[in-house]
LUMKE-866782 format. One line per field, with one value per atom (N, C-alpha, C, CB): residue number from 1; atom name; x, y, z. Coordinates in pm, whole numbers. Each point is the difference from the previous one (the first is absolute). Glycine has a CB too. Example, Ala and Ser with C-alpha at 12.3 -4.5 7.8 and 13.67 -1.06 7.14 Angstrom:
<nodes>
n [1  1  1  1  2  2  2  2]
atom [N  CA  C  CB  N  CA  C  CB]
xx [1319  -89  90  -189  154  82  -77  118]
yy [-569  119  120  -117  222  119  109  -63]
zz [780  0  0  125  -197  6  73  -215]
</nodes>
This chain:
<nodes>
n [1  1  1  1  2  2  2  2  3  3  3  3  4  4  4  4  5  5  5  5  6  6  6  6  7  7  7  7  8  8  8  8  9  9  9  9  10  10  10  10  11  11  11  11  12  12  12  12  13  13  13  13  14  14  14  14  15  15  15  15  16  16  16  16  17  17  17  17  18  18  18  18  19  19  19  19  20  20  20  20  21  21  21  21  22  22  22  22  23  23  23  23  24  24  24  24  25  25  25  25  26  26  26  26  27  27  27  27  28  28  28  28  29  29  29  29  30  30  30  30  31  31  31  31  32  32  32  32  33  33  33  33  34  34  34  34  35  35  35  35  36  36  36  36  37  37  37  37  38  38  38  38  39  39  39  39  40  40  40  40  41  41  41  41  42  42  42  42  43  43  43  43  44  44  44  44  45  45  45  45  46  46  46  46  47  47  47  47  48  48  48  48  49  49  49  49  50  50  50  50  51  51  51  51  52  52  52  52  53  53  53  53  54  54  54  54  55  55  55  55  56  56  56  56  57  57  57  57  58  58  58  58  59  59  59  59  60  60  60  60  61  61  61  61  62  62  62  62  63  63  63  63  64  64  64  64  65  65  65  65  66  66  66  66  67  67  67  67  68  68  68  68  69  69  69  69  70  70  70  70  71  71  71  71  72  72  72  72  73  73  73  73  74  74  74  74  75  75  75  75  76  76  76  76  77  77  77  77  78  78  78  78  79  79  79  79  80  80  80  80  81  81  81  81  82  82  82  82  83  83  83  83  84  84  84  84  85  85  85  85  86  86  86  86  87  87  87  87  88  88  88  88  89  89  89  89  90  90  90  90  91  91  91  91  92  92  92  92  93  93  93  93  94  94  94  94  95  95  95  95  96  96  96  96  97  97  97  97  98  98  98  98  99  99  99  99  100  100  100  100  101  101  101  101  102  102  102  102  103  103  103  103  104  104  104  104  105  105  105  105  106  106  106  106  107  107  107  107  108  108  108  108  109  109  109  109  110  110  110  110  111  111  111  111  112  112  112  112  113  113  113  113  114  114  114  114  115  115  115  115  116  116  116  116  117  117  117  117  118  118  118  118  119  119  119  119  120  120  120  120  121  121  121  121  122  122  122  122  123  123  123  123  124  124  124  124  125  125  125  125  126  126  126  126  127  127  127  127  128  128  128  128  129  129  129  129  130  130  130  130  131  131  131  131  132  132  132  132  133  133  133  133  134  134  134  134  135  135  135  135  136  136  136  136  137  137  137  137  138  138  138  138  139  139  139  139  140  140  140  140  141  141  141  141  142  142  142  142  143  143  143  143  144  144  144  144  145  145  145  145  146  146  146  146  147  147  147  147  148  148  148  148  149  149  149  149  150  150  150  150  151  151  151  151  152  152  152  152  153  153  153  153  154  154  154  154  155  155  155  155  156  156  156  156  157  157  157  157  158  158  158  158  159  159  159  159  160  160  160  160  161  161  161  161  162  162  162  162  163  163  163  163  164  164  164  164  165  165  165  165  166  166  166  166  167  167  167  167  168  168  168  168  169  169  169  169  170  170  170  170  171  171  171  171  172  172  172  172  173  173  173  173  174  174  174  174  175  175  175  175  176  176  176  176  177  177  177  177  178  178  178  178  179  179  179  179  180  180  180  180  181  181  181  181  182  182  182  182  183  183  183  183  184  184  184  184  185  185  185  185  186  186  186  186  187  187  187  187  188  188  188  188  189  189  189  189  190  190  190  190  191  191  191  191  192  192  192  192  193  193  193  193  194  194  194  194  195  195  195  195  196  196  196  196  197  197  197  197  198  198  198  198  199  199  199  199  200  200  200  200  201  201  201  201  202  202  202  202  203  203  203  203  204  204  204  204  205  205  205  205  206  206  206  206  207  207  207  207  208  208  208  208  209  209  209  209  210  210  210  210  211  211  211  211  212  212  212  212  213  213  213  213  214  214  214  214  215  215  215  215  216  216  216  216  217  217  217  217  218  218  218  218  219  219  219  219  220  220  220  220  221  221  221  221  222  222  222  222  223  223  223  223  224  224  224  224  225  225  225  225  226  226  226  226  227  227  227  227  228  228  228  228  229  229  229  229  230  230  230  230  231  231  231  231  232  232  232  232  233  233  233  233  234  234  234  234  235  235  235  235  236  236  236  236  237  237  237  237  238  238  238  238]
atom [N  CA  C  CB  N  CA  C  CB  N  CA  C  CB  N  CA  C  CB  N  CA  C  CB  N  CA  C  CB  N  CA  C  CB  N  CA  C  CB  N  CA  C  CB  N  CA  C  CB  N  CA  C  CB  N  CA  C  CB  N  CA  C  CB  N  CA  C  CB  N  CA  C  CB  N  CA  C  CB  N  CA  C  CB  N  CA  C  CB  N  CA  C  CB  N  CA  C  CB  N  CA  C  CB  N  CA  C  CB  N  CA  C  CB  N  CA  C  CB  N  CA  C  CB  N  CA  C  CB  N  CA  C  CB  N  CA  C  CB  N  CA  C  CB  N  CA  C  CB  N  CA  C  CB  N  CA  C  CB  N  CA  C  CB  N  CA  C  CB  N  CA  C  CB  N  CA  C  CB  N  CA  C  CB  N  CA  C  CB  N  CA  C  CB  N  CA  C  CB  N  CA  C  CB  N  CA  C  CB  N  CA  C  CB  N  CA  C  CB  N  CA  C  CB  N  CA  C  CB  N  CA  C  CB  N  CA  C  CB  N  CA  C  CB  N  CA  C  CB  N  CA  C  CB  N  CA  C  CB  N  CA  C  CB  N  CA  C  CB  N  CA  C  CB  N  CA  C  CB  N  CA  C  CB  N  CA  C  CB  N  CA  C  CB  N  CA  C  CB  N  CA  C  CB  N  CA  C  CB  N  CA  C  CB  N  CA  C  CB  N  CA  C  CB  N  CA  C  CB  N  CA  C  CB  N  CA  C  CB  N  CA  C  CB  N  CA  C  CB  N  CA  C  CB  N  CA  C  CB  N  CA  C  CB  N  CA  C  CB  N  CA  C  CB  N  CA  C  CB  N  CA  C  CB  N  CA  C  CB  N  CA  C  CB  N  CA  C  CB  N  CA  C  CB  N  CA  C  CB  N  CA  C  CB  N  CA  C  CB  N  CA  C  CB  N  CA  C  CB  N  CA  C  CB  N  CA  C  CB  N  CA  C  CB  N  CA  C  CB  N  CA  C  CB  N  CA  C  CB  N  CA  C  CB  N  CA  C  CB  N  CA  C  CB  N  CA  C  CB  N  CA  C  CB  N  CA  C  CB  N  CA  C  CB  N  CA  C  CB  N  CA  C  CB  N  CA  C  CB  N  CA  C  CB  N  CA  C  CB  N  CA  C  CB  N  CA  C  CB  N  CA  C  CB  N  CA  C  CB  N  CA  C  CB  N  CA  C  CB  N  CA  C  CB  N  CA  C  CB  N  CA  C  CB  N  CA  C  CB  N  CA  C  CB  N  CA  C  CB  N  CA  C  CB  N  CA  C  CB  N  CA  C  CB  N  CA  C  CB  N  CA  C  CB  N  CA  C  CB  N  CA  C  CB  N  CA  C  CB  N  CA  C  CB  N  CA  C  CB  N  CA  C  CB  N  CA  C  CB  N  CA  C  CB  N  CA  C  CB  N  CA  C  CB  N  CA  C  CB  N  CA  C  CB  N  CA  C  CB  N  CA  C  CB  N  CA  C  CB  N  CA  C  CB  N  CA  C  CB  N  CA  C  CB  N  CA  C  CB  N  CA  C  CB  N  CA  C  CB  N  CA  C  CB  N  CA  C  CB  N  CA  C  CB  N  CA  C  CB  N  CA  C  CB  N  CA  C  CB  N  CA  C  CB  N  CA  C  CB  N  CA  C  CB  N  CA  C  CB  N  CA  C  CB  N  CA  C  CB  N  CA  C  CB  N  CA  C  CB  N  CA  C  CB  N  CA  C  CB  N  CA  C  CB  N  CA  C  CB  N  CA  C  CB  N  CA  C  CB  N  CA  C  CB  N  CA  C  CB  N  CA  C  CB  N  CA  C  CB  N  CA  C  CB  N  CA  C  CB  N  CA  C  CB  N  CA  C  CB  N  CA  C  CB  N  CA  C  CB  N  CA  C  CB  N  CA  C  CB  N  CA  C  CB  N  CA  C  CB  N  CA  C  CB  N  CA  C  CB  N  CA  C  CB  N  CA  C  CB  N  CA  C  CB  N  CA  C  CB  N  CA  C  CB  N  CA  C  CB  N  CA  C  CB  N  CA  C  CB  N  CA  C  CB  N  CA  C  CB  N  CA  C  CB  N  CA  C  CB  N  CA  C  CB  N  CA  C  CB  N  CA  C  CB  N  CA  C  CB  N  CA  C  CB  N  CA  C  CB  N  CA  C  CB  N  CA  C  CB  N  CA  C  CB  N  CA  C  CB  N  CA  C  CB  N  CA  C  CB  N  CA  C  CB  N  CA  C  CB  N  CA  C  CB  N  CA  C  CB  N  CA  C  CB  N  CA  C  CB  N  CA  C  CB  N  CA  C  CB  N  CA  C  CB  N  CA  C  CB  N  CA  C  CB  N  CA  C  CB  N  CA  C  CB  N  CA  C  CB  N  CA  C  CB  N  CA  C  CB  N  CA  C  CB  N  CA  C  CB  N  CA  C  CB  N  CA  C  CB  N  CA  C  CB  N  CA  C  CB  N  CA  C  CB  N  CA  C  CB  N  CA  C  CB  N  CA  C  CB  N  CA  C  CB  N  CA  C  CB  N  CA  C  CB  N  CA  C  CB  N  CA  C  CB  N  CA  C  CB  N  CA  C  CB  N  CA  C  CB  N  CA  C  CB  N  CA  C  CB]
xx [3733  68  174  -225  317  118  114  -98  137  79  147  -187  263  154  60  -17  161  88  83  -2  -39  98  159  -191  260  122  65  -37  -97  120  122  -173  213  92  102  -192  209  126  110  -156  131  55  58  -168  257  50  -91  240  -284  -98  48  -68  -28  52  -93  117  -245  -61  -65  -85  -22  -54  -130  76  -147  -96  -142  139  -199  -82  -153  211  -311  -100  36  -172  206  -3  12  132  -146  -18  38  45  89  92  3  163  -268  -20  -145  137  -224  -166  -1  -66  199  4  38  136  -129  15  -40  132  -226  -47  -43  -29  -70  -86  88  -178  270  142  64  47  -20  92  -66  78  -198  -45  -39  -29  -14  -56  153  -219  273  158  78  60  -96  85  -84  158  -329  -53  -67  9  50  -55  -134  134  -201  -182  -45  -5  4  -29  -94  174  -234  -113  -125  208  -154  -91  -45  122  -10  -36  -122  243  -234  -117  -89  131  -120  -179  -55  64  33  -91  -29  222  -186  -58  -96  172  -209  -98  -68  79  -85  -104  -62  94  4  -59  -93  253  -215  -47  -121  183  -225  -153  -51  24  23  -113  -9  14  73  -47  -47  191  -236  -49  -148  267  -339  -130  20  -129  -18  -26  39  -191  325  25  55  -122  195  86  117  -54  133  107  141  -162  249  147  104  -77  150  131  90  -27  156  99  125  -97  186  80  136  -135  194  71  1  66  -160  -35  72  -137  217  123  -97  145  -112  -28  -182  299  -353  -138  -37  -21  99  -48  -108  214  -188  -116  -123  143  -169  -146  -66  33  100  -76  -47  119  -62  -5  -156  283  -311  -114  -75  68  -59  -120  -42  106  -23  -40  -31  154  -160  -69  -115  238  -292  -141  -87  127  -254  -89  -114  75  -12  -78  86  -181  113  64  121  -235  373  72  44  74  -83  69  213  -292  347  132  88  -33  155  55  128  -167  259  178  55  37  60  51  160  -229  292  147  83  -57  145  110  83  39  -35  88  -134  232  -184  -75  7  86  39  30  -105  306  -306  -89  -156  150  -180  -171  -2  -66  125  -27  17  64  48  -59  -130  296  -323  -70  -159  197  -209  -146  2  -72  176  7  -29  228  -171  -60  -111  206  -273  -129  -145  135  -23  -122  31  -91  210  -12  -103  238  -255  -79  -129  184  -238  -114  -61  6  103  -68  29  42  -172  -11  72  -207  321  127  44  104  -135  92  97  -121  235  130  52  51  20  21  100  -166  245  180  -24  162  -113  17  60  -209  294  92  -146  291  -313  -78  -15  47  70  10  -57  270  -325  -51  -145  195  -239  -104  -158  211  -306  -100  -89  10  -10  -142  -57  35  -138  -198  31  -214  118  -55  -48  -155  216  43  -33  142  -154  -40  155  -329  415  129  159  -202  248  156  123  -35  88  98  144  -185  303  113  84  -8  27  117  127  -142  205  208  -5  147  -217  -1  39  -160  103  41  139  -214  292  137  67  -12  -27  55  -64  -11  -25  -24  95  -183  205  66  -51  143  -100  -52  -93  218  -165  -73  -133  240  -235  -129  -57  89  -60  -14  -139  281  -238  -83  -124  225  -186  -90  -111  199  -144  -75  -142  249  -184  -35  -187  325  -259  -112  -95  130  -126  -57  -85  165  -120  -80  -54  104  -97  -122  -109  163  -128  -96  -94  215  -176  -48  -109  267  -234  -96  -104  133  -228  -184  68  -269  174  -55  79  -291  327  -3  37  -136  220  108  111  -40  83  153  115  -123  235  142  69  -8  12  94  148  -222  347  97  123  -70  209  74  119  -147  268  134  124  -136  218  118  6  115  -40  -7  148  -253  293  111  -7  63  49  -10  124  -133  102  103  78  -123  135  81  101  -134  248  122  27  122  -115  8  -103  60  -185  -127  -8  -132  198  -8  74  -25  141  140  -76  277  -338  -18  -132  134  -217  -143  37  -133  257  90  41  78  -1  71  -92  146  -288  -98  -55  -50  21  -49  68  -77  251  109  -11  155  -206  -23  -99  73  -218  -51  -54  32  59  7  91  -54  153  107  -82  272  -359  -87  -99  29  -57  -104  97  -191  309  127  91  -141  112  103  104  -118  247  149  -2  111  14  42  39  97  -70  36  -119  216  -280  -202  -75  -79  124  -55  86  -68  201  92  -57  218  -229  -29  -148  169  -277  -106  2  -63  87  16  101  16  63  65  -87  224  -307  -99  -109  77  -97  -138  30  -146  277  54  -16  128  -175  -70  -100  236  -320  -80  -165  257  -223  -89  81  -38  -78  -1  -84  57  -16  -116  -8  26  -109  -34  -3  -218  230  -52  -133  131  -171  -130  -99  93  -32  -19  -44  111  -3  9  -161  329  -332  -109  -131  141  -120  -118  -62  93  20  -42  -20  154  -140  20  -191  370  -367  -148  -96  77  8  -181  69  -97  185  -33  -12  143  -191  -115  -118  86  -102  -135  -85  34  5  -33  -86  240  -331  -73  63  -236  294  30  147  -299  410  140  20  136  -114  46  68  -224  359  84  -61  181  -222  -73  102  -247  326  94  191  -214  295  79  132  -168  283  77  141  -184  296  108  1  82  -44  5  -109  245  -364  -111  -168  174  -239  -112  -116  160  -266  -113  -99  32  -106  -101  -106  164  -282  -106  -43  -45  3  -84  -129  166  -255  -176  -5  -131  110  -64  -120  44]
yy [3445  50  -8  56  -55  -21  67  -42  -40  40  -19  -69  211  35  -76  196  -258  -83  98  -202  156  25  -6  -121  230  -13  119  -114  201  89  -19  94  -202  -2  -120  58  -34  -46  114  -156  246  132  10  95  -51  36  89  -23  -35  105  147  -222  323  140  71  23  -125  99  -166  314  -222  -112  -53  116  -219  -31  57  -175  294  30  -39  171  -110  -59  138  -175  160  143  -103  245  -123  -25  -144  246  -223  -131  -141  200  -155  -175  -22  4  76  8  -55  225  -223  3  -177  316  -388  -102  -57  35  0  -52  -129  183  -191  -115  -141  164  -123  -104  -13  52  -3  36  -97  256  -206  -56  -157  225  -258  -145  -64  52  20  -115  23  31  75  -3  -24  162  -184  -78  -118  174  -251  -205  35  -185  142  -51  163  -262  338  135  -22  102  -125  -21  -100  -17  -68  -100  92  -225  261  133  90  31  44  112  -96  230  -367  -76  -48  -139  121  -93  180  -351  482  107  54  41  -72  26  -63  44  -186  -89  -6  -80  129  26  140  -106  189  168  -57  210  -249  -30  -57  -50  -55  -64  36  -189  303  79  159  -155  188  136  -44  132  -30  32  86  -67  91  131  156  -163  229  114  65  -36  -123  -8  98  -295  360  91  -80  202  -224  -80  62  -159  229  51  -93  217  -185  -140  138  -270  236  88  -9  -1  95  -27  -98  101  -58  -42  -50  126  -13  -50  57  -270  132  -3  -57  -23  31  -49  -105  123  -268  -131  -58  -34  29  -63  47  -93  282  19  -4  107  -178  -3  -146  197  -297  -149  34  -74  124  -18  58  -60  162  57  -131  270  -324  -116  -130  101  -95  -144  64  -193  293  105  -3  199  -274  -40  134  -324  423  130  142  -189  238  147  13  87  -29  74  109  -179  221  138  -41  232  -236  -10  76  -195  233  119  -84  234  -136  -61  140  -180  173  112  -24  58  6  22  134  -230  220  115  48  -110  5  14  43  -228  310  60  -92  243  -276  -103  -127  74  -102  -159  24  -115  258  45  10  125  -95  28  -128  240  -298  -131  -118  7  11  -79  80  -130  288  5  -25  189  -208  -21  -207  282  -330  -116  -73  -5  135  -31  2  47  122  -28  -61  182  -286  -109  -102  34  -46  -113  48  -98  239  37  -22  -7  27  11  162  -287  262  150  28  11  8  14  175  -278  260  165  -43  161  -97  3  154  -258  254  141  -26  84  50  16  67  52  -112  45  -114  157  -110  -74  -45  159  -310  -65  10  -118  198  28  177  -200  210  151  16  54  -126  -28  -28  -95  199  -16  -81  242  -403  -105  55  -236  157  -13  -138  135  -152  -110  -92  179  -323  -97  -131  143  -244  -107  -148  139  -32  -89  118  -325  268  86  -155  204  -161  -90  44  -105  53  47  -161  288  -251  -82  71  -132  54  36  147  -192  238  125  41  -5  -3  9  -21  -77  -3  -2  96  -181  256  131  156  -150  79  109  34  -64  167  -75  -52  127  -223  -76  115  -198  296  86  47  109  -54  54  -123  228  -327  -95  -61  -2  -24  -60  97  -116  257  106  -31  191  -167  -50  -83  -24  -127  -96  50  -166  242  32  50  50  69  73  -69  174  -307  -88  -42  -56  -13  -78  122  -227  328  145  25  145  -136  53  -176  254  -348  -102  5  -129  78  -27  -127  62  -84  -124  -124  80  -206  -81  43  -92  188  44  -98  247  -253  -80  63  -159  122  33  -79  68  -124  -77  75  -129  77  73  -115  281  -245  -78  46  -87  -28  101  -106  149  -99  -71  13  44  -189  -39  -51  -20  2  -41  -73  150  -251  -97  27  -146  164  -19  -126  176  -253  -113  -4  -35  61  84  -136  153  -242  -110  -59  -19  67  -21  112  -110  257  119  -67  180  -167  -12  -100  -16  -131  -48  64  -186  189  108  71  34  60  116  -47  102  -266  -81  -33  -101  71  -56  111  -170  252  138  25  107  -80  26  -69  35  -173  -95  23  -140  201  6  97  -131  262  111  -43  155  -236  -12  -133  74  -137  -61  67  -161  298  100  82  -2  -11  104  53  78  -54  102  -70  114  5  -19  0  159  -201  -40  185  -323  380  166  66  6  -63  101  -31  9  -111  -30  85  -264  228  72  157  -171  231  122  71  -66  -54  14  37  -132  37  -45  149  -352  378  113  111  -85  159  66  33  -64  -117  27  4  -110  76  41  111  -105  83  147  78  54  -110  62  -132  164  -280  -156  -25  -149  157  -44  -162  271  -321  -134  -34  -96  35  -23  -177  272  -308  -179  -31  -47  -71  -16  -29  -61  62  36  134  -170  300  119  70  1  -36  4  -3  -84  -45  -43  76  -220  283  43  147  -172  230  182  -30  14  -98  -21  18  -144  78  -80  117  -396  434  129  164  -161  129  111  12  -37  -106  -44  -52  113  -201  -93  -134  86  -112  -127  -127  125  -138  -139  76  -203  89  61  -154  326  -333  -183  -13  -117  74  -34  -91  29  54  -102  -49  128  -85  -32  -24  183  -220  -27  -25  -6  54  -63  69  -82  -12  72  114  -101  217  78  138  -135  33  105  -40  13  82  -77  109  -119  49  112  -42  51  48  -22  80  -45  -2  82  -29  9  137  51  35  43  -39  51  83  -190  276  99  -84  235]
zz [9666  -21  -15  65  -108  -4  102  -221  269  122  -38  170  -161  0  65  -19  5  76  67  -150  282  147  -16  134  -181  -22  96  -250  348  66  89  -25  49  123  -98  283  -396  -85  -9  -147  198  29  145  -165  187  153  43  -25  151  104  45  103  -143  45  92  -215  253  96  100  -196  272  88  -103  277  -255  -80  5  4  -109  26  -149  198  -200  -25  -114  230  -369  -46  -150  213  -310  -145  -56  -16  37  -44  105  -113  190  75  -64  286  -284  -59  -141  131  -173  -187  18  -129  227  -10  98  -128  198  110  49  -36  -96  -14  -9  -122  38  0  109  -195  258  105  85  -33  109  71  7  0  -126  -53  34  -233  187  -13  137  -293  407  147  109  -71  52  84  -12  61  1  -31  -29  197  -255  32  -9  218  -293  -34  -53  -15  -39  -111  120  -298  338  92  94  -18  38  131  -10  15  -132  -40  -59  -55  72  -67  141  -282  361  169  96  61  -123  82  -50  82  -235  -105  48  -180  162  85  116  -101  183  173  -4  138  -251  26  -32  -70  -60  -30  125  -251  308  45  151  -181  187  148  -16  130  -267  -38  -73  -39  54  -70  -51  107  -216  -63  76  -101  25  44  103  -106  133  142  -82  154  -73  -15  24  78  -164  16  -11  -76  164  -73  10  42  -163  3  44  -248  334  43  -64  197  -291  -70  -86  134  -238  -103  -143  134  -124  -107  -129  126  -238  -105  -5  -58  150  6  15  -94  82  -42  80  -82  270  42  23  66  -98  -28  -117  153  -266  -105  -8  -111  145  70  38  119  2  57  -20  110  -241  -104  -88  -30  11  -141  34  -142  324  42  101  -8  23  65  -123  172  -133  -87  71  -61  148  40  49  77  -82  19  102  -47  38  125  -50  122  62  -66  24  112  -237  72  -45  46  90  -38  29  50  -115  -4  68  -272  349  49  7  130  -180  -27  -56  -33  94  15  -148  263  -346  -137  -119  72  -54  -173  -138  77  -75  -119  66  -85  198  -12  -42  215  -125  -39  -117  168  -256  -123  -86  44  -7  -95  83  -122  238  23  -43  184  -195  -55  -173  214  -274  -147  17  -97  201  -37  77  -90  189  7  -82  157  -273  -128  -112  52  -55  -99  43  -63  184  68  18  117  -109  7  96  -172  283  136  51  65  34  59  113  -74  108  100  12  -88  244  17  22  93  -132  63  -5  -73  235  68  16  98  -167  89  126  -217  257  154  94  -32  170  98  92  0  -35  106  167  -186  200  170  -13  96  -185  -9  -1  -127  8  -70  95  -178  155  128  -104  194  -96  -70  83  -87  -41  71  50  -198  262  153  -180  364  -360  -64  31  -31  -91  44  -47  -33  -35  26  -92  -13  116  -15  -104  356  -467  -31  -21  -85  184  -55  -21  129  -275  -32  -1  -126  183  27  11  -181  237  57  154  -177  225  161  64  4  -118  25  -27  -21  -21  -58  118  -313  377  117  74  17  92  115  142  -110  169  94  94  -15  47  124  -83  152  -277  -83  -47  -86  57  -40  111  -122  219  118  36  102  -133  21  -134  134  -218  -148  2  -82  166  -13  107  -58  129  116  -69  188  -317  -30  -125  117  -132  -106  79  -173  279  62  46  101  -75  43  -139  173  -277  -104  -63  -45  111  -61  47  -43  -33  97  75  -208  246  130  -61  72  -100  -77  -121  127  -135  -118  -8  36  -157  -34  -42  -64  102  -4  -91  217  -320  -63  -45  -73  150  -92  -5  73  -139  -35  8  -107  175  64  -32  241  -219  -45  147  -263  343  87  26  -26  146  75  92  -49  125  61  97  -182  319  89  53  36  -86  -71  -39  -44  4  -26  -151  327  -264  -62  -195  333  -245  -91  -107  199  -154  -10  -129  241  -203  -151  -119  184  -126  -91  -89  128  -36  -95  -72  138  -131  -74  -104  170  -146  -107  -118  179  -129  -72  -98  192  -129  -105  -89  138  -53  -142  -120  146  -101  -111  -95  140  -87  -47  -104  160  -145  -56  -105  190  -183  -120  -107  185  -111  -113  -84  133  -78  -45  -67  185  -257  -79  78  -149  271  66  -20  173  -160  15  196  -293  306  114  42  -53  -56  18  -5  -111  17  82  112  -207  220  135  154  -149  140  86  3  -64  -73  -21  47  -178  174  50  133  -154  211  173  47  -14  -48  59  -19  -36  -78  0  88  -159  235  57  137  -172  191  148  95  -101  194  90  -95  144  -205  -71  16  -187  146  36  159  -310  434  93  61  -20  -10  30  108  -166  211  192  -42  139  -2  -9  -43  190  -190  -18  114  -200  358  83  51  -27  -42  48  -82  41  -194  -74  56  -134  199  61  146  -124  196  159  -43  187  -271  -118  -41  -202  147  -9  115  -155  281  74  134  -72  37  112  -49  160  -287  -80  39  -174  243  10  -68  92  -162  -103  85  -168  151  70  -63  36  -192  -14  -102  16  -58  -115  49  -7  -168  -13  -137  135  -135  -112  -108  160  -279  -93  -126  59  -45  -125  45  -163  161  -8  -75  102  -163  -56  30  -161  231  68  55  -117  88  55  -66  79  -88  -69  61  -263  275  99  -39  240  -211  -25  97  -255  340  129  -19  164  -67  -37  116  -237  286  98  14  13  122  -25  89  -68  88  115  85  -165]
</nodes>
């Protein structure tokens, strides 16, 4: 399916970032050009999902956006899975449903706030670049909910933008990321506009804070499985 080009931040920002119709219409292009190794991370998550699931396992994708991760899991799985994507953006849900239909994928997409949804006991939760948009106090309580709704041995895989406490390294990583986005065709103005729109909306943790948050929720194991500069993916097991 052809992607629309992201040019949202070529004009001055008038509001904080939100996943509205405008963002949803260009989301696939935006995330592939804004998140380094996005396709590789989705591929890695899907591979791990299939290796840790069995027939009729229930998987929740939190903040499922246009459905990329669940569709990739569907494509890789040789057995039936119950795949449920949850997103609060109606525009994202509509695109996810259309995309799943195009792939012939039996996936349920639900328009709901992930903090309020009533989860069934499940084998896996996935949250790719989602937790960072949840306020810290609510975030830590929500991780405990994820843990409590996982079956014993269940898996939680999540990806996040991260920060480092070393100010010198932090500045260097931001500069490297800035260069990465310029190579993807974004202008200095667009990069600055998006950073301003995301301020106080996206609140990242350090690598250690993410690990500690998951351990404190009761997970027996958590480990980073991928990192590029200030982006990381984590694998946790109950």
